[in-house]
N, C-alpha and C positions, 0 to 999 in steps of 0.2 A: 504494500500500500504506499510505503514512503516513497518508493521510486515512481509510482504512478503520479503521486502528488508533485514530485519534483518534475516530471515530464510535462505534466499540465501546466505547471508554473511557467516552465521554460516556453511552452507553446504561446501562452497568454504574453509573456514578455516580448516574444518576437513581434507581436502586434503593436508594441509601443514604438512611437517614433525615435525614442533614444536608443532602441535595441542595436541597431547596426553600429552606430557610433561607439557604444559601449563594448560591443564584441570586439570591434577592431582596436579599441584602446586596450582591452584585456589582452588580446593577442600581442600588441606592441609591448605591454608590460612583461608578459611572459617571455618574449623574446630577449628584451634587455636583461632581464634577471638571468636568464639561461646564458647569455653570452657573457656575463660579468665574471671575472676572476676574483673580485672582492669578496671576503667574508661579510655577509649581510648581517647586521646586528639583528637580535631578536626583537628589540623595541626601537621606535623612533625617539631620538633625543630631541625634545621641543626646543632646547636651548641652541640646537645647532640650525634650527630653521631659520634661514635668512630672508628669502623672498617671500613677500605678503601673499603670493598665490600659493606657495607650499604651505605656508602658515594656515591658509584658508582650507586647502585640501585636508590637511592634519585634523583641523577643527571639525569639519564636516565629517570626515571619516570616523572620528570618536563619537560623534552624535548618531550617526548611521548605525554603528555597532550597537548602541544602546537602544535605538528604535527597532532594529530587526531582531534582536535578541529574543522578545517574547513571541514574536511570529515562528522563529525557528524552534522555540520550545514547544509551540503548539502545532508545529508541522505545517503551517501556513506559508508556504514557500512562494505563492503567489504575491502575497502582501510584501514579503521580504524582497522579491525582485523588483516589485513596484516601487518599494522605497529606494532601493539601490539605483534604480534608473534615474533618480533625481542627481545621482553623482555626475552625470554627463557633463554638465557645465563646468565644474571645478576640475574635472579630470581633463577636459578639452583645453582648459585654460592653462592648466599645469603644463601640459605639453607644448602649447604655445609660448608660454612665458619663461620656463624653466629648463634649464640644461642639467640632465642628470649626470653625464659622465664629464664632471669638471676635474681638473688637476688636483684640487685639495681633497685628499683621501677621505678625511673625516666627514666633509660634506657630501661626498659622492656616496659613501657607504650609508649615510644617513637618508639621503634621497632614495637609495636602493631599498632601504628599510620601510620607507613610506610606500613605495611601489609594492613591496612584498605584503604589507598590511593590506593594501587595497585589494590586491589579487586574493589573499586569504579570506576577507570578507566576502567576496563573490563565491568563493570556492565552497563557503559554508552551505551554498545552495546548489550551485553547478558551476562548471567550467565554461562560462559563456565565450571564452577565446575560441572554442571549437565551433561556435556558431558563424564565425567569419572564414568565408571561403577565400 
């Protein structure tokens, strides 16, 4: 039943206007993380966030984690993905404004940790990067 609920949630997610952009962003995130040789910290260090765009993404990410937690606990994956669809704008802005692979190793690893946290948030429901062709 859990798998069916996830499949139904993904099907309804695909109907959202944000779906394609978020699937593409998730695929990009997975590629960046896979290609990185850095050891990615388990947590984002808020003190290392410099750009306002990355600070905003981090704040929105934390809020979304809190928002979707009850949905996940209740198996309401459709509501969880619906809430995560609202990340499209801050994620797009992050990729427009922020360079992940900067020379400063601590800053780079922290940005990778931010992307890892974002990927993990979606993976709690489904790997939407696989929706991107």
